[in-house]
C-alpha positions in Angstrom: 0.0 0.0 0.0 1.3 3.4 -0.9 2.2 5.9 1.8 0.2 9.0 1.0 1.7 11.2 3.8 2.6 14.6 2.3 0.4 14.1 -0.8 -1.9 17.0 -1.8 -5.6 16.0 -1.8 -8.6 17.9 -3.2 -11.9 16.9 -1.7 -14.9 18.5 -3.5 -17.9 19.1 -1.3 -15.6 18.8 1.7 -17.3 20.9 4.4 -19.8 18.4 5.8 -21.0 14.8 5.8 -18.9 12.3 3.9 -16.6 15.0 2.5 -15.8 16.2 6.0 -14.9 12.6 7.0 -12.5 12.3 4.1 -10.9 15.7 4.9 -10.4 14.7 8.5 -9.0 11.3 7.7 -6.6 12.7 5.1 -5.4 15.4 7.5 -4.9 12.8 10.2 -2.7 10.8 7.7 -0.4 13.8 7.1 -1.8 15.0 3.7 -2.2 18.6 2.6 -5.9 19.0 2.2 -7.7 21.4 -0.1 -11.3 21.6 1.0 -13.6 22.6 -1.8 -17.0 24.0 -1.1 -19.7 26.0 -2.9 -22.0 26.9 0.0 -21.6 27.0 3.8 -18.6 29.2 4.1 -18.6 29.2 7.8 -18.7 25.4 8.2 -15.9 25.1 5.6 -13.6 27.6 7.2 -14.2 26.2 10.7 -13.4 22.7 9.6 -10.4 23.9 7.6 -9.0 25.8 10.6 -9.5 22.8 12.8 -7.6 20.3 10.6 -5.2 22.6 8.9 -6.8 22.4 5.5 -7.0 25.1 2.8 -10.6 26.1 2.0 -11.5 27.0 -1.5 -14.9 28.2 -2.7 -15.7 27.0 -6.2 -18.8 26.0 -8.2 -17.4 22.9 -9.9 -20.1 23.1 -12.6 -18.3 26.2 -13.9 -15.4 25.3 -16.1 -13.5 28.6 -15.8 -14.0 28.5 -12.0 -12.5 25.0 -11.8 -9.6 25.9 -14.0 -8.9 28.9 -11.8 -9.1 26.7 -8.7 -6.4 24.4 -10.0 -4.2 27.3 -11.0 -4.5 28.8 -7.5 -4.1 25.6 -5.4 -1.6 24.0 -7.7 -1.3 20.3 -8.8 -3.1 17.7 -6.7 -2.0 14.1 -6.1 -5.3 12.8 -5.0 -8.8 13.9 -6.1 -12.0 12.8 -4.3 -15.0 13.8 -6.4 -17.6 14.0 -3.6 -19.6 17.1 -4.3 -23.2 16.7 -5.3 -26.6 18.4 -5.4 -28.9 16.9 -2.8 -31.9 15.4 -4.6 -34.1 16.6 -1.8 -33.1 20.3 -2.2 -34.9 21.0 -5.5 -36.4 24.5 -5.5 -40.2 24.6 -6.0 -39.9 27.0 -8.9 -37.3 24.8 -10.8 -38.6 23.2 -14.0 -37.8 19.6 -14.8 -35.2 20.7 -17.3 -33.6 23.2 -15.1 -33.3 20.7 -12.2 -31.8 18.1 -14.5 -29.2 20.6 -15.7 -28.4 21.6 -12.1 -27.9 18.0 -10.9 -25.9 16.9 -13.9 -23.9 20.2 -13.7 -22.5 19.4 -10.3 -22.8 15.6 -9.9 -21.4 14.7 -13.3 -20.0 17.6 -15.2 -18.2 18.9 -12.1 -16.7 15.5 -11.5 -15.5 15.4 -15.1 -14.0 18.9 -15.0 -12.1 18.3 -11.8 -10.9 15.0 -13.1 -9.8 16.6 -16.4 -7.7 19.3 -14.8 -6.3 16.9 -12.1 -5.3 14.4 -14.7 -3.1 16.7 -16.7 -1.0 17.5 -13.6 -0.9 13.9 -12.4 0.4 12.8 -15.8 3.4 15.1 -15.4 4.3 13.4 -12.1 3.4 9.9 -13.3 1.4 9.3 -10.1 -2.2 10.1 -9.2 -5.3 8.8 -7.6 -9.0 9.6 -8.3 -11.9 8.4 -6.3 -15.5 9.2 -7.4 -18.3 9.0 -4.9 -21.3 7.3 -6.5 -24.3 5.8 -4.7 -26.4 2.7 -4.4 -28.9 4.7 -6.5 -26.7 3.9 -9.5 -28.2 0.4 -9.3 -31.7 0.9 -7.8 -34.8 1.7 -9.8 -35.3 5.4 -9.0 -38.5 7.2 -8.2 -39.2 10.6 -9.9 -37.3 12.6 -7.3 -34.2 10.4 -7.6 -34.2 10.0 -11.4 -31.6 12.7 -12.3 -29.5 11.8 -9.3 -29.4 8.1 -10.1 -28.6 8.9 -13.8 -25.7 11.1 -12.8 -24.3 8.5 -10.4 -24.6 5.7 -13.0 -22.8 7.8 -15.6 -20.0 8.5 -13.0 -19.1 4.8 -13.3 -18.4 5.2 -17.0 -16.5 8.4 -16.3 -14.2 6.7 -13.8 -13.4 3.9 -16.2 -12.5 6.5 -18.8 -10.1 8.2 -16.5 -8.7 4.8 -15.5 -7.9 4.0 -19.1 -6.4 7.5 -19.7 -4.3 7.4 -16.6 -3.1 3.9 -16.6 0.0 4.5 -18.7 1.1 7.2 -16.2 0.5 5.2 -13.0 -2.8 7.0 -12.3 -5.7 5.1 -10.9 -9.4 5.9 -11.0 -12.1 4.1 -9.0 -15.7 4.5 -7.7 -17.0 4.2 -4.1 -20.7 3.5 -4.0 -22.2 3.9 -0.5 -25.6 3.0 0.7 -27.3 4.6 3.8 -24.8 7.1 5.3 -25.5 8.2 8.9 -24.9 11.9 8.4 -26.7 14.7 10.3 -28.7 15.3 7.2 -30.2 11.8 7.3 -31.1 12.2 11.0 -32.9 15.4 10.2 -34.6 14.1 7.1 -35.9 10.7 8.2 -38.6 10.1 10.8 -37.9 7.2 13.2 -40.4 5.2 11.2 -38.8 6.0 7.8 -35.4 5.3 9.2 -36.5 1.9 10.5 -37.9 1.1 7.0 -34.5 2.0 5.4 -32.6 -0.1 7.9 -34.9 -3.1 7.3 -33.6 -3.3 3.7 -30.0 -3.7 4.8 -28.9 -7.2 5.7 -26.3 -6.0 8.3 -29.1 -4.1 10.0 -27.6 -0.6 10.2 -26.4 2.4 8.3 -22.8 3.2 7.7 -20.8 6.0 9.3 -19.0 8.6 7.1 -15.8 7.6 8.8 -15.9 3.9 7.8 -16.8 4.9 4.2 -13.9 7.3 4.0 -11.5 4.7 5.4 -12.6 2.2 2.7 -12.1 4.8 0.0 -8.7 5.7 1.2 -7.7 2.0 1.2 -8.6 2.0 -2.5 -6.6 5.1 -3.1 -3.5 3.7 -1.4 -3.5 0.7 -3.7 -1.5 1.1 -6.9 -3.1 -1.9 -8.6 -6.8 -1.2 -8.2 -8.2 0.9 -11.1 -11.5 1.0 -13.1 -13.3 -0.7 -10.2 -16.4 0.0 -8.1 -16.5 -0.7 -4.4 -20.1 -1.1 -3.2 -20.2 -0.4 0.5 -23.8 -0.7 1.7 -24.1 -3.5 4.3 -25.4 -5.9 1.7 -28.3 -3.8 0.5 -27.2 -4.4 -3.0 -25.3 -7.5 -3.8 -23.7 -8.3 -7.2 -22.3 -11.6 -8.3 
């Protein structure tokens, strides 16, 4: 397993939830952490100060903004494409087409843009790691609310395989981490006790997963130099593939 101490890591959507767990774990391991966020400046700056990270505000759906971010922060060794638009946060006035564009803009286009700029610098050093955060929704039959979200997460799998092929000659890996029910503060606020019990009843291991254990699993993939183009489903058995 590669020693990633001293490596520069960019975590998109890093101010809370799973992104926060990744930032904390990378900092604990001695990495230089760049914490990207689009909203919630106070939370981002508080976390960054606590763990010694560099906060950077950037809407990753904006190509020029992403390019500027990489110019300011410098080359990264490890990219975690974690940023997303929450499927429950659709504005009432947004049309179906507008919402589709917003979700795809962050959840898929943003991941592509960050990967594109990161890859160019990684190729120069002949070392790099990309981890793209997908979801169990990439496999499940989505309802109307989750349709665009599920489509973006499914497409992320193909995106990762493309980066894996492009990066392989340069020692660069690209993989996907697909979690199930993550026990974040948002889940606790959103689900009633009854709804939570229903969710847990579909998980063979009988519980949700903490952001910390998901982050640790993802970092184990990153530290391997021989895993690329793969998908790690981490969901307590809620979705099993042969």
